[in-house]
N, C-alpha and C positions, 0 to 999 in steps of 0.2 A: 901178516901170521902172528899170534899170540906169541910175544918172548916171554918164560919162565926166568924172572931175576933170581926169588928165593925160593924153597918150596913152601906153596900156600901163597907166592907174590908172584903175578901178571900183569906182565904192561901190554895193552893192546894202542895197535899203531892208530890212529883213524887222522884221514886226510881228511884237509880243509883246500880244495878246490880250489885254484885262484885266489886264494889270500896269503897275502906274505907270510903268514905265519906258520904254513904249511902242512902241518900235524895237529893236532892232539895225543898226549897222552896220557890216556884213561889208566888205572891202575888196578886190580880186581884181587883182593885177598877176600882168600877161600877157606871154608871151615861150614860147621854146620849149617850156620850161616855164612854168604855172601855176601861182600860190600864191593861196590862197584862207586871208583872216585871219579866223578868227571863223564860226561856223557857225547860231547860233539854239537853240531851244528844239527837243525831239522831241515835235511838235506839230504838227498840219495844217497850218495857217495859214503857220508858219516852212517846213514841208517844200516846200508848194507855191508860196508866192516864191523862196526857194533856185533850185527849179528851174525856175522861168520868167525868171529874172533871167539863172541862167545859159546857158541859150540864147539869151534874146534879144543874151547879150555873141557866141554860137557860140564858148565854154571848150568845152576837150577835159576830160571830166569824167577821161577816161585820161592826161592828162597834166597834171592839178592833187593837188599837194600842198595841206597844211590844216597854220597855225598859229592854236595857242590859245593869247592871251593868259595865259588862266588855265584854273580848272579850271570855272567855276558853269558851271550847265546852260544857262541861257544862248548862252554862250558854246560850249559842248562838247558840248552834246546829240544833234548832229544830224553832228556829225564823225564816229561807226562806218561810215553811213548812206549819206553820202556817198564816202568815200575806194572807191576802187579798185585789184585787184593792183598792184603792183607803184610804188604810189603812197603818201605816208609822212604818217602826222601827227605834227605838229614840240610838242610841250608843254616847258615846266620840270623837272628832275628834281626839283623839289623838289615840283611841283604832280600830280606823278604818281600819287606814295603815295597822295595827300587822291584824284585819282580815282578811281581806284579802288576807295577806301575810301567815295567817295559812291554807289556803287553797291550795299552791303554795308547791307539792314534792318537789322543790329543795330549798327550808326555811326549808324542816327537813332533807334533806342533809345536809347542811349547818350547821344547830343542833347538827345533828349525829356527823358530824365531829369534832366539837369541844369539842362535853364529851369527844371522843374518845382522841380527847389532853390535858384534864382534867382527865384521867382514864381509862375510857370504856370501855373495848375488842370490836372490828368490833361484835365478838358473839354477843354480851350484847346487841348494836347497831340495828343487825341484827334483835331480838327478839322484839327491842322498834318498829322499823318499822313494822311488823305485829301486835302487842299488845297494844299500847299507844293510849288510848281512844283522848288524847290530839288533836293525832294528826287524827286517825280512827275516831270521833264519834263525829266532829263537821260541820259547816253544805259541802251541797256537794257539791253546786257552787257556783262563785262569779257573783250577778248580784246588780252593787250600786244604780239602782235608787230602790231601796230600805229601801234603809237606809237613815237617817238625821242625822248629826253633830252637835252633841252639846257639849255648850262650858260651863265653868265652870261657874256658878249664871246663868246662862238659867235658863227656866219658864217654866211647864206645867200646866196644869188645868184639871181636869181630874177630874167629883161628883161634884163642885163648890169646890174641894181642888186645892190648892195653891200650888208645889211641885215643893222647887228648889234643882238645879243639883249643889253639892256639888266635888270638885276633889278630888280625895285623891289619889294618885297615891303610888305604892307598889309592892300589889298583882296582877295591871299590870300595866305598866306608869300611863292608862287614866280610871285606874276604878275609877268610877262615884258613890256615894251616891244621896240618895234624902229623902230632908226636906220638912215634913210640921209643918211648924211653927205656926199654930193656933190649931192643936190638937196634937202636938208635939210628932210626928213620924218620926222618921228616919229608911227607905231602906236601910240598909247599904253592900248589897252582900256577900260580903268575907275580908270587910273592919274588922270587929270588928264577930268574933266569938265567942261561947262556948261551953265547954268541949276539943275539938280540935280545932288548933292555926291555922291561915289563913297562904299558902308558902309564905315564898316571898325569888326570886330565882330570877338569873340574867337576865337583859333583854340587847337584844343586842340595841343598846343607849341611854342606862343608867346605869351615870359611878355609881349610888352610889344606886339600890333598894331598900337597907332594909334603909338606910338614908331616903329615901322619904318614906317609909311606916312610918317610925318612924315620920316624921314630920305632915305625914295624919292623924296620931292616937293625936299629939297633936292640931293640926285644929281641928278637933271633940270635943273633949273631954268633954267640956265645954258648947254645945251647948245643952240648955232645952228639953228633950228629956224626956216621958211618956213613948212610944212604941217603944221598939228596935225591930227590926225586920229584923232579921242573914238568909244567903241565906241556910246555913246549919243545920239541926240537929234540936229538941225542943228548946233542953235552949235557954233562955233570959235572961235579966238583965238587969243589970245595966250600961249605958255606960260610964261611967268617972271612976266605979274601974276595970271595966272591962282593958279597954284601961291600967288601968297601971300594971293592970298583963300579960298585953302582952308589953309592954316596959321592966318588970323586968326578963320576960320568953327569952327577947332576948336578955338584958344583961349576963342573963349566958350564952345563948350558945353564946354570943364573946368570953367571960371568958374561954369558955370550947372547943372554936374555938384555942383561942390564947394559951394557953396550949397545945394543941397539939403539933402543932406546935414548940414552942421553943423547947419541949423535944424532937421532932422526927423530927430534919430539916430536909426540902428536899422531903416530901412528896407531891402527887398531893393531886386535892382537893378531886378524891375519894374514895382513901386512910385514907383525914382527917375523911371525911364522916364517913366512916368503923368505926373509933375512938369515935366518938363523940355520947349523949345520946340521943337516941329519944324515944316515946312512938310509938312501936310497939308491934304486939305477933310473937317478933322470937328471937329463939334463938342464932344471932350474923348475921354480916352482910353479910355472905355469904347464911341464911338462906330468907334474902329479896328478897322480888320479885324486877323483874328486873325495872315493873315500878316502885314500892317503893327507888328505890336506882335511879332513873332519878330526881324523886322530889327532895329527901334526896339528894344529890350532888347539883341540882339546888340553894339548900338554903342553901348547905355549900358554895358556891361561892355567895354567897348575903352575909355570913358573912365574909368571906377573901374579898372580893371586899373593904367591909366599914372600914376593919383593915388595910388593902393595902391603901383608900386615908386619912386614918388618920394617915399615917407612923407607922406602930405597927406591919406591914410584909412586905414583900418584896417579888414578884412573876417573877420568875427567866423561862426561856426556858432550859433545855436541852435534850437531844434524844426527840427531837418534842415532848415532852412534857412542860406540866406548872408545877411547882413547888412552892412552897413553904417555905420561911424563915422568921427566927423574924429580927424585922428589930432593934431599939435605947434600946430596953428593957425596954420600957414603956408597963403600963397596962389601962388596961379598967376603966376609973373612969363617976362621973355625969356630968365632964365639956368637958371627950371625946365625952358622948355620946350625950349631943347636939350643937357640934359643926358642 
């Protein structure tokens, strides 16, 4: 059921069936024209929940534009099906090429070859090809005429509300938050989540995704925010406090990864991820579902990239695999963190 948060602001609960994220919070701003923020997977449970709740609200699809906080399929997958002629889908200019690329089978072949280089077996990547919702539940076809690219600082106006785009790279290279300064609302997508932490993985073309993410946390944490509107789960809270919790979470994860590399030099990212600490109900690394291994190794890679950029680990190629060694014996400090 759609939940009215304030006059003209609704939260739609979109189920992500079989996914650890559990749900997507899609938001609708109503007025002369409506703005729908994020859409869900291109899957029947998302499709049906979205249609039912938009009907409950009485939203006219012919007057509804869509804003995508980022390119991930749980946010962007349904957008081309929902959009009507004369309406627009907004996404950052940085994420727009990646959205097109995500619809290319060759892009996924390249990615899985890269993951095999980092320790995945061909059998595991074959399973991913069939069962990875990041690959299989996104938009079904590419139509560039549907999308309008937005830059950092761009403004949108819906229902008399002026919304400013804030570029927050990290979770994806072009993740956007939407800030309403008068009411002090922040639609934060996957940049700031509660109970769970945003997945920060390695991105092609980004040298240091985790470093980008940490800088993006610093960018938003002092904003005057009275209502923080995250994309997943029911939990919300204080922006500044949660940003600090997320910073410390990644500091601990960096220390964990560096300790593993020092104790066991020459491991792949896959093996390092297998020894890292994760909040998941599995007995051990072998018990992880392959899709969760995919996200865990992506996160391990972003932390190893961060350490490599700062001269704390060294990446080498041995027997067609990337493996890691401690570099200068340094340690993670507050000073390292902010470089």
